[in-house]
PDBQT receptor file of N, H, CA, C and O in Angstrom, charges set to zero:
ATOM      1  N   UNK A   1     103.045 126.917 147.523  1.00  0.00    +0.000 N 
ATOM      2  CA  UNK A   1     101.492 126.905 148.297  1.00  0.00    +0.000 C 
ATOM      3  C   UNK A   1     102.025 126.765 150.080  1.00  0.00    +0.000 C 
ATOM      4  O   UNK A   1     102.969 126.190 150.622  1.00  0.00    +0.000 OA
ATOM      5  N   UNK A   2     101.300 127.298 150.401  1.00  0.00    +0.000 N 
ATOM      6  H   UNK A   2     100.533 127.765 149.961  1.00  0.00    +0.000 HD
ATOM      7  CA  UNK A   2     101.870 127.472 151.373  1.00  0.00    +0.000 C 
ATOM      8  C   UNK A   2     101.149 126.149 152.650  1.00  0.00    +0.000 C 
ATOM      9  O   UNK A   2     100.291 125.267 152.593  1.00  0.00    +0.000 OA
ATOM     10  N   UNK A   3     102.105 126.692 153.716  1.00  0.00    +0.000 N 
ATOM     11  H   UNK A   3     102.802 127.408 153.762  1.00  0.00    +0.000 HD
ATOM     12  CA  UNK A   3     101.999 125.460 154.541  1.00  0.00    +0.000 C 
ATOM     13  C   UNK A   3     100.825 125.092 155.519  1.00  0.00    +0.000 C 
ATOM     14  O   UNK A   3     100.326 126.002 156.181  1.00  0.00    +0.000 OA
ATOM     15  N   UNK A   4     100.364 123.823 155.644  1.00  0.00    +0.000 N 
ATOM     16  H   UNK A   4     100.769 123.084 155.107  1.00  0.00    +0.000 HD
ATOM     17  CA  UNK A   4      99.450 123.173 157.202  1.00  0.00    +0.000 C 
ATOM     18  C   UNK A   4      99.106 124.556 158.014  1.00  0.00    +0.000 C 
ATOM     19  O   UNK A   4      99.929 125.375 158.422  1.00  0.00    +0.000 OA
ATOM     20  N   UNK A   5      97.817 124.602 158.133  1.00  0.00    +0.000 N 
ATOM     21  H   UNK A   5      97.148 123.937 157.802  1.00  0.00    +0.000 HD
ATOM     22  CA  UNK A   5      97.494 125.363 159.762  1.00  0.00    +0.000 C 
ATOM     23  C   UNK A   5      97.293 124.585 160.882  1.00  0.00    +0.000 C 
ATOM     24  O   UNK A   5      96.432 123.717 160.737  1.00  0.00    +0.000 OA
ATOM     25  N   UNK A   6      97.912 124.648 162.109  1.00  0.00    +0.000 N 
ATOM     26  H   UNK A   6      98.611 125.353 162.227  1.00  0.00    +0.000 HD
ATOM     27  CA  UNK A   6      97.907 123.744 163.314  1.00  0.00    +0.000 C 
ATOM     28  C   UNK A   6      96.182 124.429 163.674  1.00  0.00    +0.000 C 
ATOM     29  O   UNK A   6      96.113 125.626 163.394  1.00  0.00    +0.000 OA
ATOM     30  N   UNK A   7      94.972 123.869 164.189  1.00  0.00    +0.000 N 
ATOM     31  H   UNK A   7      95.028 122.897 164.417  1.00  0.00    +0.000 HD
ATOM     32  CA  UNK A   7      94.408 124.581 164.676  1.00  0.00    +0.000 C 
ATOM     33  C   UNK A   7      93.971 123.502 165.968  1.00  0.00    +0.000 C 
ATOM     34  O   UNK A   7      93.823 122.301 165.742  1.00  0.00    +0.000 OA
ATOM     35  N   UNK A   8      93.744 124.224 167.650  1.00  0.00    +0.000 N 
ATOM     36  H   UNK A   8      93.864 125.200 167.834  1.00  0.00    +0.000 HD
ATOM     37  CA  UNK A   8      94.051 123.856 167.993  1.00  0.00    +0.000 C 
ATOM     38  C   UNK A   8      92.218 122.331 168.711  1.00  0.00    +0.000 C 
ATOM     39  O   UNK A   8      91.152 122.169 168.117  1.00  0.00    +0.000 OA
ATOM     40  N   UNK A   9      92.636 121.702 169.912  1.00  0.00    +0.000 N 
ATOM     41  H   UNK A   9      93.501 121.833 170.395  1.00  0.00    +0.000 HD
ATOM     42  CA  UNK A   9      91.816 121.239 170.223  1.00  0.00    +0.000 C 
ATOM     43  C   UNK A   9      90.515 122.153 170.339  1.00  0.00    +0.000 C 
ATOM     44  O   UNK A   9      89.667 121.843 169.502  1.00  0.00    +0.000 OA
ATOM     45  N   UNK A  10      90.185 123.124 171.112  1.00  0.00    +0.000 N 
ATOM     46  H   UNK A  10      90.874 123.376 171.792  1.00  0.00    +0.000 HD
ATOM     47  CA  UNK A  10      89.636 123.430 171.365  1.00  0.00    +0.000 C 
ATOM     48  C   UNK A  10      88.568 124.117 170.090  1.00  0.00    +0.000 C 
ATOM     49  O   UNK A  10      87.461 123.633 169.850  1.00  0.00    +0.000 OA
ATOM     50  N   UNK A  11      88.994 125.011 169.542  1.00  0.00    +0.000 N 
ATOM     51  H   UNK A  11      89.893 125.404 169.736  1.00  0.00    +0.000 HD
ATOM     52  CA  UNK A  11      88.865 125.225 168.020  1.00  0.00    +0.000 C 
ATOM     53  C   UNK A  11      88.012 123.622 166.876  1.00  0.00    +0.000 C 
ATOM     54  O   UNK A  11      87.011 123.293 166.239  1.00  0.00    +0.000 OA
ATOM     55  N   UNK A  12      88.874 123.334 167.165  1.00  0.00    +0.000 N 
ATOM     56  H   UNK A  12      89.687 123.602 167.682  1.00  0.00    +0.000 HD
ATOM     57  CA  UNK A  12      88.332 121.621 166.945  1.00  0.00    +0.000 C 
ATOM     58  C   UNK A  12      86.398 121.464 167.053  1.00  0.00    +0.000 C 
ATOM     59  O   UNK A  12      85.492 121.270 166.243  1.00  0.00    +0.000 OA
ATOM     60  N   UNK A  13      86.494 121.651 168.335  1.00  0.00    +0.000 N 
ATOM     61  H   UNK A  13      87.230 121.808 168.993  1.00  0.00    +0.000 HD
ATOM     62  CA  UNK A  13      85.175 121.829 169.221  1.00  0.00    +0.000 C 
ATOM     63  C   UNK A  13      84.609 122.348 168.643  1.00  0.00    +0.000 C 
ATOM     64  O   UNK A  13      83.786 121.823 167.892  1.00  0.00    +0.000 OA
ATOM     65  N   UNK A  14      84.846 123.949 168.760  1.00  0.00    +0.000 N 
ATOM     66  H   UNK A  14      85.514 124.376 169.370  1.00  0.00    +0.000 HD
ATOM     67  CA  UNK A  14      84.221 124.853 168.272  1.00  0.00    +0.000 C 
ATOM     68  C   UNK A  14      84.023 124.834 167.217  1.00  0.00    +0.000 C 
ATOM     69  O   UNK A  14      83.301 125.664 166.665  1.00  0.00    +0.000 OA
ATOM     70  N   UNK A  15      84.343 124.311 166.893  1.00  0.00    +0.000 N 
ATOM     71  H   UNK A  15      84.930 123.637 167.342  1.00  0.00    +0.000 HD
ATOM     72  CA  UNK A  15      83.408 124.132 165.095  1.00  0.00    +0.000 C 
ATOM     73  C   UNK A  15      82.364 123.048 164.479  1.00  0.00    +0.000 C 
ATOM     74  O   UNK A  15      81.409 123.150 163.709  1.00  0.00    +0.000 OA
ATOM     75  N   UNK A  16      83.097 121.749 165.299  1.00  0.00    +0.000 N 
ATOM     76  H   UNK A  16      83.873 121.667 165.924  1.00  0.00    +0.000 HD
ATOM     77  CA  UNK A  16      81.854 120.883 165.670  1.00  0.00    +0.000 C 
ATOM     78  C   UNK A  16      80.681 121.225 166.101  1.00  0.00    +0.000 C 
ATOM     79  O   UNK A  16      79.730 121.266 165.321  1.00  0.00    +0.000 OA
ATOM     80  N   UNK A  17      80.456 121.752 168.385  1.00  0.00    +0.000 N 
ATOM     81  H   UNK A  17      81.229 121.719 169.019  1.00  0.00    +0.000 HD
ATOM     82  CA  UNK A  17      80.057 121.913 167.620  1.00  0.00    +0.000 C 
ATOM     83  C   UNK A  17      79.042 123.431 167.086  1.00  0.00    +0.000 C 
ATOM     84  O   UNK A  17      77.831 123.213 167.123  1.00  0.00    +0.000 OA
ATOM     85  N   UNK A  18      79.313 124.388 166.777  1.00  0.00    +0.000 N 
ATOM     86  H   UNK A  18      80.297 124.565 166.747  1.00  0.00    +0.000 HD
ATOM     87  CA  UNK A  18      79.145 124.948 165.182  1.00  0.00    +0.000 C 
ATOM     88  C   UNK A  18      78.239 123.742 164.007  1.00  0.00    +0.000 C 
ATOM     89  O   UNK A  18      77.025 123.791 164.201  1.00  0.00    +0.000 OA
ATOM     90  N   UNK A  19      78.477 123.172 163.374  1.00  0.00    +0.000 N 
ATOM     91  H   UNK A  19      79.463 123.132 163.216  1.00  0.00    +0.000 HD
ATOM     92  CA  UNK A  19      78.388 122.176 162.190  1.00  0.00    +0.000 C 
ATOM     93  C   UNK A  19      77.416 121.345 163.145  1.00  0.00    +0.000 C 
ATOM     94  O   UNK A  19      76.314 121.151 162.632  1.00  0.00    +0.000 OA
ATOM     95  N   UNK A  20      77.562 120.887 164.245  1.00  0.00    +0.000 N 
ATOM     96  H   UNK A  20      78.458 121.045 164.661  1.00  0.00    +0.000 HD
ATOM     97  CA  UNK A  20      75.975 120.578 164.918  1.00  0.00    +0.000 C 
ATOM     98  C   UNK A  20      75.374 121.601 164.800  1.00  0.00    +0.000 C 
ATOM     99  O   UNK A  20      75.023 122.098 163.730  1.00  0.00    +0.000 OA
ATOM    100  N   UNK A  21      75.180 122.045 165.916  1.00  0.00    +0.000 N 
ATOM    101  H   UNK A  21      75.465 121.641 166.785  1.00  0.00    +0.000 HD
ATOM    102  CA  UNK A  21      74.201 123.253 166.025  1.00  0.00    +0.000 C 
ATOM    103  C   UNK A  21      73.572 124.217 165.243  1.00  0.00    +0.000 C 
ATOM    104  O   UNK A  21      72.756 124.962 165.784  1.00  0.00    +0.000 OA
ATOM    105  N   UNK A  22      73.901 124.360 163.668  1.00  0.00    +0.000 N 
ATOM    106  H   UNK A  22      74.565 123.755 163.228  1.00  0.00    +0.000 HD
ATOM    107  CA  UNK A  22      73.608 125.460 162.886  1.00  0.00    +0.000 C 
ATOM    108  C   UNK A  22      73.608 123.908 161.622  1.00  0.00    +0.000 C 
ATOM    109  O   UNK A  22      74.701 123.793 161.066  1.00  0.00    +0.000 OA
ATOM    110  N   UNK A  23      72.951 123.242 161.358  1.00  0.00    +0.000 N 
ATOM    111  H   UNK A  23      72.063 123.336 161.809  1.00  0.00    +0.000 HD
ATOM    112  CA  UNK A  23      72.243 123.180 159.968  1.00  0.00    +0.000 C 
ATOM    113  C   UNK A  23      71.870 123.881 159.102  1.00  0.00    +0.000 C 
ATOM    114  O   UNK A  23      71.333 123.230 158.205  1.00  0.00    +0.000 OA
ATOM    115  N   UNK A  24      71.904 125.195 158.888  1.00  0.00    +0.000 N 
ATOM    116  H   UNK A  24      72.340 125.724 159.616  1.00  0.00    +0.000 HD
ATOM    117  CA  UNK A  24      71.230 126.087 158.146  1.00  0.00    +0.000 C 
ATOM    118  C   UNK A  24      72.262 126.585 158.111  1.00  0.00    +0.000 C 
ATOM    119  O   UNK A  24      72.094 127.354 157.165  1.00  0.00    +0.000 OA
ATOM    120  N   UNK A  25      73.547 126.782 158.540  1.00  0.00    +0.000 N 
ATOM    121  H   UNK A  25      73.683 126.157 159.309  1.00  0.00    +0.000 HD
ATOM    122  CA  UNK A  25      74.493 127.745 157.983  1.00  0.00    +0.000 C 
ATOM    123  C   UNK A  25      75.144 126.329 156.722  1.00  0.00    +0.000 C 
ATOM    124  O   UNK A  25      74.807 125.156 156.564  1.00  0.00    +0.000 OA
ATOM    125  N   UNK A  26      76.420 127.420 155.896  1.00  0.00    +0.000 N 
ATOM    126  H   UNK A  26      76.694 128.373 156.024  1.00  0.00    +0.000 HD
ATOM    127  CA  UNK A  26      77.291 126.318 154.624  1.00  0.00    +0.000 C 
ATOM    128  C   UNK A  26      78.552 126.260 155.361  1.00  0.00    +0.000 C 
ATOM    129  O   UNK A  26      79.146 126.965 156.178  1.00  0.00    +0.000 OA
ATOM    130  N   UNK A  27      78.815 124.631 154.480  1.00  0.00    +0.000 N 
ATOM    131  H   UNK A  27      78.333 124.058 153.817  1.00  0.00    +0.000 HD
ATOM    132  CA  UNK A  27      80.755 124.824 155.831  1.00  0.00    +0.000 C 
ATOM    133  C   UNK A  27      81.631 126.180 155.332  1.00  0.00    +0.000 C 
ATOM    134  O   UNK A  27      82.513 126.838 155.883  1.00  0.00    +0.000 OA
ATOM    135  N   UNK A  28      81.173 126.246 154.436  1.00  0.00    +0.000 N 
ATOM    136  H   UNK A  28      80.457 125.712 153.988  1.00  0.00    +0.000 HD
ATOM    137  CA  UNK A  28      81.182 127.753 153.591  1.00  0.00    +0.000 C 
ATOM    138  C   UNK A  28      81.934 129.180 155.257  1.00  0.00    +0.000 C 
ATOM    139  O   UNK A  28      82.875 129.639 155.904  1.00  0.00    +0.000 OA
ATOM    140  N   UNK A  29      80.005 129.119 154.881  1.00  0.00    +0.000 N 
ATOM    141  H   UNK A  29      79.240 128.746 154.355  1.00  0.00    +0.000 HD
ATOM    142  CA  UNK A  29      80.049 130.097 155.768  1.00  0.00    +0.000 C 
ATOM    143  C   UNK A  29      80.894 130.051 157.341  1.00  0.00    +0.000 C 
ATOM    144  O   UNK A  29      81.423 131.007 157.909  1.00  0.00    +0.000 OA
ATOM    145  N   UNK A  30      80.809 128.455 157.861  1.00  0.00    +0.000 N 
ATOM    146  H   UNK A  30      80.380 127.679 157.400  1.00  0.00    +0.000 HD
ATOM    147  CA  UNK A  30      81.879 128.146 159.496  1.00  0.00    +0.000 C 
ATOM    148  C   UNK A  30      83.147 127.906 158.941  1.00  0.00    +0.000 C 
ATOM    149  O   UNK A  30      83.775 127.172 159.704  1.00  0.00    +0.000 OA
ATOM    150  N   UNK A  31      83.722 128.174 158.056  1.00  0.00    +0.000 N 
ATOM    151  H   UNK A  31      83.212 128.770 157.436  1.00  0.00    +0.000 HD
ATOM    152  CA  UNK A  31      85.447 127.806 157.306  1.00  0.00    +0.000 C 
ATOM    153  C   UNK A  31      85.590 129.267 157.149  1.00  0.00    +0.000 C 
ATOM    154  O   UNK A  31      86.799 129.473 157.253  1.00  0.00    +0.000 OA
ATOM    155  N   UNK A  32      84.620 131.051 156.838  1.00  0.00    +0.000 N 
ATOM    156  H   UNK A  32      83.638 130.884 156.754  1.00  0.00    +0.000 HD
ATOM    157  CA  UNK A  32      84.748 131.522 156.661  1.00  0.00    +0.000 C 
ATOM    158  C   UNK A  32      84.911 132.618 158.744  1.00  0.00    +0.000 C 
ATOM    159  O   UNK A  32      85.785 133.098 159.466  1.00  0.00    +0.000 OA
ATOM    160  N   UNK A  33      83.319 132.412 158.723  1.00  0.00    +0.000 N 
ATOM    161  H   UNK A  33      82.609 132.022 158.137  1.00  0.00    +0.000 HD
ATOM    162  CA  UNK A  33      83.533 132.599 160.403  1.00  0.00    +0.000 C 
ATOM    163  C   UNK A  33      84.731 132.246 161.314  1.00  0.00    +0.000 C 
ATOM    164  O   UNK A  33      85.219 133.125 162.024  1.00  0.00    +0.000 OA
ATOM    165  N   UNK A  34      85.275 130.842 161.316  1.00  0.00    +0.000 N 
ATOM    166  H   UNK A  34      84.879 130.128 160.739  1.00  0.00    +0.000 HD
ATOM    167  CA  UNK A  34      86.567 130.118 162.373  1.00  0.00    +0.000 C 
ATOM    168  C   UNK A  34      87.865 131.139 161.419  1.00  0.00    +0.000 C 
ATOM    169  O   UNK A  34      88.775 131.785 161.938  1.00  0.00    +0.000 OA
ATOM    170  N   UNK A  35      87.585 131.014 160.016  1.00  0.00    +0.000 N 
ATOM    171  H   UNK A  35      86.845 130.489 159.595  1.00  0.00    +0.000 HD
ATOM    172  CA  UNK A  35      89.342 131.776 159.167  1.00  0.00    +0.000 C 
ATOM    173  C   UNK A  35      90.274 130.798 159.441  1.00  0.00    +0.000 C 
ATOM    174  O   UNK A  35      91.336 130.754 160.062  1.00  0.00    +0.000 OA
ATOM    175  N   UNK A  36      89.273 129.660 158.517  1.00  0.00    +0.000 N 
ATOM    176  H   UNK A  36      88.410 129.696 158.012  1.00  0.00    +0.000 HD
ATOM    177  CA  UNK A  36      89.846 128.285 158.155  1.00  0.00    +0.000 C 
ATOM    178  C   UNK A  36      89.586 127.214 156.720  1.00  0.00    +0.000 C 
ATOM    179  O   UNK A  36      88.584 127.317 156.013  1.00  0.00    +0.000 OA
ATOM    180  N   UNK A  37      90.116 126.728 156.604  1.00  0.00    +0.000 N 
ATOM    181  H   UNK A  37      90.930 126.644 157.178  1.00  0.00    +0.000 HD
ATOM    182  CA  UNK A  37      89.632 126.155 154.985  1.00  0.00    +0.000 C 
ATOM    183  C   UNK A  37      88.007 125.895 154.832  1.00  0.00    +0.000 C 
ATOM    184  O   UNK A  37      87.145 125.854 155.710  1.00  0.00    +0.000 OA
ATOM    185  N   UNK A  38      87.921 125.765 153.681  1.00  0.00    +0.000 N 
ATOM    186  H   UNK A  38      88.621 125.798 152.968  1.00  0.00    +0.000 HD
ATOM    187  CA  UNK A  38      86.451 124.141 153.660  1.00  0.00    +0.000 C 
ATOM    188  C   UNK A  38      86.395 123.276 153.731  1.00  0.00    +0.000 C 
ATOM    189  O   UNK A  38      85.455 122.660 154.233  1.00  0.00    +0.000 OA
ATOM    190  N   UNK A  39      88.057 122.516 152.938  1.00  0.00    +0.000 N 
ATOM    191  H   UNK A  39      88.821 123.017 152.531  1.00  0.00    +0.000 HD
ATOM    192  CA  UNK A  39      88.267 121.563 153.408  1.00  0.00    +0.000 C 
ATOM    193  C   UNK A  39      89.064 120.859 154.887  1.00  0.00    +0.000 C 
ATOM    194  O   UNK A  39      89.438 119.688 154.964  1.00  0.00    +0.000 OA
ATOM    195  N   UNK A  40      89.187 121.834 155.910  1.00  0.00    +0.000 N 
ATOM    196  H   UNK A  40      88.883 122.784 155.847  1.00  0.00    +0.000 HD
ATOM    197  CA  UNK A  40      89.440 122.079 157.449  1.00  0.00    +0.000 C 
ATOM    198  C   UNK A  40      88.510 121.367 158.438  1.00  0.00    +0.000 C 
ATOM    199  O   UNK A  40      88.651 120.408 159.197  1.00  0.00    +0.000 OA
ATOM    200  N   UNK A  41      86.998 122.625 157.988  1.00  0.00    +0.000 N 
ATOM    201  H   UNK A  41      86.883 123.404 157.371  1.00  0.00    +0.000 HD
ATOM    202  CA  UNK A  41      85.619 121.659 158.725  1.00  0.00    +0.000 C 
ATOM    203  C   UNK A  41      85.523 120.421 157.782  1.00  0.00    +0.000 C 
ATOM    204  O   UNK A  41      85.688 119.599 158.683  1.00  0.00    +0.000 OA
ATOM    205  N   UNK A  42      85.380 119.634 156.646  1.00  0.00    +0.000 N 
ATOM    206  H   UNK A  42      85.246 120.302 155.913  1.00  0.00    +0.000 HD
ATOM    207  CA  UNK A  42      84.660 118.735 156.225  1.00  0.00    +0.000 C 
ATOM    208  C   UNK A  42      86.173 117.542 156.995  1.00  0.00    +0.000 C 
ATOM    209  O   UNK A  42      85.720 116.419 157.219  1.00  0.00    +0.000 OA
ATOM    210  N   UNK A  43      87.391 117.641 157.289  1.00  0.00    +0.000 N 
ATOM    211  H   UNK A  43      87.759 118.553 157.107  1.00  0.00    +0.000 HD
ATOM    212  CA  UNK A  43      87.683 116.681 157.850  1.00  0.00    +0.000 C 
ATOM    213  C   UNK A  43      87.184 116.804 159.245  1.00  0.00    +0.000 C 
ATOM    214  O   UNK A  43      86.428 115.914 159.633  1.00  0.00    +0.000 OA
ATOM    215  N   UNK A  44      87.530 117.893 160.164  1.00  0.00    +0.000 N 
ATOM    216  H   UNK A  44      88.145 118.616 159.849  1.00  0.00    +0.000 HD
ATOM    217  CA  UNK A  44      86.481 117.862 160.878  1.00  0.00    +0.000 C 
ATOM    218  C   UNK A  44      85.375 117.326 161.510  1.00  0.00    +0.000 C 
ATOM    219  O   UNK A  44      85.127 116.960 162.659  1.00  0.00    +0.000 OA
ATOM    220  N   UNK A  45      84.351 117.407 159.727  1.00  0.00    +0.000 N 
ATOM    221  H   UNK A  45      84.552 117.704 158.794  1.00  0.00    +0.000 HD
ATOM    222  CA  UNK A  45      83.198 116.524 160.648  1.00  0.00    +0.000 C 
ATOM    223  C   UNK A  45      82.968 115.104 160.104  1.00  0.00    +0.000 C 
ATOM    224  O   UNK A  45      82.087 114.245 160.133  1.00  0.00    +0.000 OA
ATOM    225  N   UNK A  46      84.396 115.313 159.511  1.00  0.00    +0.000 N 
ATOM    226  H   UNK A  46      85.112 116.011 159.488  1.00  0.00    +0.000 HD
ATOM    227  CA  UNK A  46      84.803 113.424 159.165  1.00  0.00    +0.000 C 
ATOM    228  C   UNK A  46      85.063 112.760 160.522  1.00  0.00    +0.000 C 
ATOM    229  O   UNK A  46      84.272 111.948 161.002  1.00  0.00    +0.000 OA
ATOM    230  N   UNK A  47      86.009 113.072 161.022  1.00  0.00    +0.000 N 
ATOM    231  H   UNK A  47      86.651 113.732 160.632  1.00  0.00    +0.000 HD
ATOM    232  CA  UNK A  47      86.759 112.515 162.046  1.00  0.00    +0.000 C 
ATOM    233  C   UNK A  47      85.649 112.855 163.595  1.00  0.00    +0.000 C 
ATOM    234  O   UNK A  47      85.919 112.316 164.669  1.00  0.00    +0.000 OA
ATOM    235  N   UNK A  48      84.427 113.818 163.433  1.00  0.00    +0.000 N 
ATOM    236  H   UNK A  48      84.208 114.256 162.561  1.00  0.00    +0.000 HD
ATOM    237  CA  UNK A  48      84.277 114.315 164.325  1.00  0.00    +0.000 C 
ATOM    238  C   UNK A  48      82.394 112.834 164.210  1.00  0.00    +0.000 C 
ATOM    239  O   UNK A  48      81.536 112.532 165.040  1.00  0.00    +0.000 OA
ATOM    240  N   UNK A  49      82.645 112.416 162.767  1.00  0.00    +0.000 N 
ATOM    241  H   UNK A  49      83.342 112.661 162.093  1.00  0.00    +0.000 HD
ATOM    242  CA  UNK A  49      81.587 111.550 162.754  1.00  0.00    +0.000 C 
ATOM    243  C   UNK A  49      80.008 112.678 163.019  1.00  0.00    +0.000 C 
ATOM    244  O   UNK A  49      79.111 112.505 163.844  1.00  0.00    +0.000 OA
ATOM    245  N   UNK A  50      80.114 113.528 162.233  1.00  0.00    +0.000 N 
ATOM    246  H   UNK A  50      80.842 113.668 161.562  1.00  0.00    +0.000 HD
ATOM    247  CA  UNK A  50      79.411 114.559 162.269  1.00  0.00    +0.000 C 
ATOM    248  C   UNK A  50      78.447 114.581 160.291  1.00  0.00    +0.000 C 
ATOM    249  O   UNK A  50      78.831 114.945 159.180  1.00  0.00    +0.000 OA
ATOM    250  N   UNK A  51      77.565 114.175 160.654  1.00  0.00    +0.000 N 
ATOM    251  H   UNK A  51      77.253 113.879 161.557  1.00  0.00    +0.000 HD
ATOM    252  CA  UNK A  51      76.376 114.208 159.153  1.00  0.00    +0.000 C 
ATOM    253  C   UNK A  51      76.013 114.964 159.340  1.00  0.00    +0.000 C 
ATOM    254  O   UNK A  51      75.819 115.347 160.494  1.00  0.00    +0.000 OA
ATOM    255  N   UNK A  52      75.526 116.021 157.637  1.00  0.00    +0.000 N 
ATOM    256  H   UNK A  52      75.684 115.710 156.700  1.00  0.00    +0.000 HD
ATOM    257  CA  UNK A  52      74.483 116.908 157.745  1.00  0.00    +0.000 C 
ATOM    258  C   UNK A  52      74.167 116.540 156.082  1.00  0.00    +0.000 C 
ATOM    259  O   UNK A  52      75.114 116.403 155.308  1.00  0.00    +0.000 OA
ATOM    260  N   UNK A  53      72.350 116.358 155.493  1.00  0.00    +0.000 N 
ATOM    261  H   UNK A  53      71.581 116.470 156.122  1.00  0.00    +0.000 HD
ATOM    262  CA  UNK A  53      71.907 116.308 153.978  1.00  0.00    +0.000 C 
ATOM    263  C   UNK A  53      72.500 116.819 153.138  1.00  0.00    +0.000 C 
ATOM    264  O   UNK A  53      73.436 117.544 153.476  1.00  0.00    +0.000 OA
ATOM    265  N   UNK A  54      72.277 116.694 152.106  1.00  0.00    +0.000 N 
ATOM    266  H   UNK A  54      71.516 116.105 151.832  1.00  0.00    +0.000 HD
ATOM    267  CA  UNK A  54      73.075 116.731 151.548  1.00  0.00    +0.000 C 
ATOM    268  C   UNK A  54      72.026 118.007 150.649  1.00  0.00    +0.000 C 
ATOM    269  O   UNK A  54      71.030 118.540 151.138  1.00  0.00    +0.000 OA
ATOM    270  N   UNK A  55      72.531 118.246 149.396  1.00  0.00    +0.000 N 
ATOM    271  H   UNK A  55      73.341 117.814 148.999  1.00  0.00    +0.000 HD
ATOM    272  CA  UNK A  55      71.929 118.216 148.240  1.00  0.00    +0.000 C 
ATOM    273  C   UNK A  55      70.610 119.427 148.606  1.00  0.00    +0.000 C 
ATOM    274  O   UNK A  55      70.759 120.250 149.509  1.00  0.00    +0.000 OA
ATOM    275  N   UNK A  56      69.812 119.386 148.068  1.00  0.00    +0.000 N 
ATOM    276  H   UNK A  56      69.690 118.717 147.334  1.00  0.00    +0.000 HD
ATOM    277  CA  UNK A  56      68.184 119.949 147.493  1.00  0.00    +0.000 C 
ATOM    278  C   UNK A  56      67.895 119.681 149.464  1.00  0.00    +0.000 C 
ATOM    279  O   UNK A  56      67.327 120.591 150.068  1.00  0.00    +0.000 OA
ATOM    280  N   UNK A  57      68.317 118.489 150.194  1.00  0.00    +0.000 N 
ATOM    281  H   UNK A  57      68.778 117.750 149.703  1.00  0.00    +0.000 HD
ATOM    282  CA  UNK A  57      67.594 118.741 151.469  1.00  0.00    +0.000 C 
ATOM    283  C   UNK A  57      67.640 119.166 152.320  1.00  0.00    +0.000 C 
ATOM    284  O   UNK A  57      66.798 119.190 153.217  1.00  0.00    +0.000 OA
ATOM    285  N   UNK A  58      69.189 119.864 152.238  1.00  0.00    +0.000 N 
ATOM    286  H   UNK A  58      69.873 119.844 151.509  1.00  0.00    +0.000 HD
ATOM    287  CA  UNK A  58      69.976 120.045 153.801  1.00  0.00    +0.000 C 
ATOM    288  C   UNK A  58      68.771 122.142 153.744  1.00  0.00    +0.000 C 
ATOM    289  O   UNK A  58      68.161 122.945 153.037  1.00  0.00    +0.000 OA
ATOM    290  N   UNK A  59      69.287 121.787 155.194  1.00  0.00    +0.000 N 
ATOM    291  H   UNK A  59      69.782 121.135 155.768  1.00  0.00    +0.000 HD
ATOM    292  CA  UNK A  59      68.513 123.236 155.377  1.00  0.00    +0.000 C 
ATOM    293  C   UNK A  59      69.118 124.393 154.481  1.00  0.00    +0.000 C 
ATOM    294  O   UNK A  59      68.624 125.232 153.729  1.00  0.00    +0.000 OA
ATOM    295  N   UNK A  60      71.415 123.821 155.207  1.00  0.00    +0.000 N 
ATOM    296  H   UNK A  60      71.816 123.139 155.818  1.00  0.00    +0.000 HD
ATOM    297  CA  UNK A  60      71.697 125.162 154.481  1.00  0.00    +0.000 C 
ATOM    298  C   UNK A  60      71.474 125.570 152.803  1.00  0.00    +0.000 C 
ATOM    299  O   UNK A  60      71.992 126.675 152.638  1.00  0.00    +0.000 OA
ATOM    300  N   UNK A  61      71.007 125.164 151.783  1.00  0.00    +0.000 N 
ATOM    301  H   UNK A  61      70.586 124.267 151.917  1.00  0.00    +0.000 HD
ATOM    302  CA  UNK A  61      70.867 124.542 150.444  1.00  0.00    +0.000 C 
ATOM    303  C   UNK A  61      69.778 125.240 150.551  1.00  0.00    +0.000 C 
ATOM    304  O   UNK A  61      69.700 126.141 149.716  1.00  0.00    +0.000 OA
ATOM    305  N   UNK A  62      68.729 125.132 151.427  1.00  0.00    +0.000 N 
ATOM    306  H   UNK A  62      68.792 124.400 152.106  1.00  0.00    +0.000 HD
ATOM    307  CA  UNK A  62      67.738 125.833 151.229  1.00  0.00    +0.000 C 
ATOM    308  C   UNK A  62      67.355 127.273 151.901  1.00  0.00    +0.000 C 
ATOM    309  O   UNK A  62      66.721 128.117 151.268  1.00  0.00    +0.000 OA
ATOM    310  N   UNK A  63      67.688 127.421 152.901  1.00  0.00    +0.000 N 
ATOM    311  H   UNK A  63      68.203 126.735 153.415  1.00  0.00    +0.000 HD
ATOM    312  CA  UNK A  63      68.310 128.964 153.012  1.00  0.00    +0.000 C 
ATOM    313  C   UNK A  63      69.312 129.955 152.007  1.00  0.00    +0.000 C 
ATOM    314  O   UNK A  63      69.453 131.178 151.992  1.00  0.00    +0.000 OA
ATOM    315  N   UNK A  64      69.741 129.209 151.440  1.00  0.00    +0.000 N 
ATOM    316  H   UNK A  64      69.626 128.215 151.452  1.00  0.00    +0.000 HD
ATOM    317  CA  UNK A  64      70.826 129.634 150.704  1.00  0.00    +0.000 C 
ATOM    318  C   UNK A  64      69.992 130.120 149.249  1.00  0.00    +0.000 C 
ATOM    319  O   UNK A  64      70.194 131.113 148.551  1.00  0.00    +0.000 OA
ATOM    320  N   UNK A  65      69.046 129.081 149.103  1.00  0.00    +0.000 N 
ATOM    321  H   UNK A  65      68.882 128.274 149.670  1.00  0.00    +0.000 HD
ATOM    322  CA  UNK A  65      68.485 129.912 147.592  1.00  0.00    +0.000 C 
ATOM    323  C   UNK A  65      66.953 130.757 148.249  1.00  0.00    +0.000 C 
ATOM    324  O   UNK A  65      66.205 131.047 147.315  1.00  0.00    +0.000 OA
ATOM    325  N   UNK A  66      66.469 131.122 149.460  1.00  0.00    +0.000 N 
ATOM    326  H   UNK A  66      67.077 130.886 150.218  1.00  0.00    +0.000 HD
ATOM    327  CA  UNK A  66      65.806 131.587 149.568  1.00  0.00    +0.000 C 
ATOM    328  C   UNK A  66      66.259 133.065 149.330  1.00  0.00    +0.000 C 
ATOM    329  O   UNK A  66      65.394 133.883 149.017  1.00  0.00    +0.000 OA
ATOM    330  N   UNK A  67      67.340 133.391 149.438  1.00  0.00    +0.000 N 
ATOM    331  H   UNK A  67      68.043 132.727 149.692  1.00  0.00    +0.000 HD
ATOM    332  CA  UNK A  67      67.580 133.722 149.819  1.00  0.00    +0.000 C 
ATOM    333  C   UNK A  67      67.358 135.565 148.621  1.00  0.00    +0.000 C 
ATOM    334  O   UNK A  67      67.762 136.641 149.062  1.00  0.00    +0.000 OA
TER     335      UNK A  67
């Protein structure tokens, strides 16, 4: 099991901005872009009280299924 990686406040802010400003991009894609885990993205969104639509109604799901 690997140790948790510390995420700087600047990176957290950039991730929160990406989550808010790009609803068409999935959490997994954001995680890969910033080099953190999917769960780190989920935790940052939860801590920042950032909510997105889920499932078929989400823009990320629609853009993925259009490929």
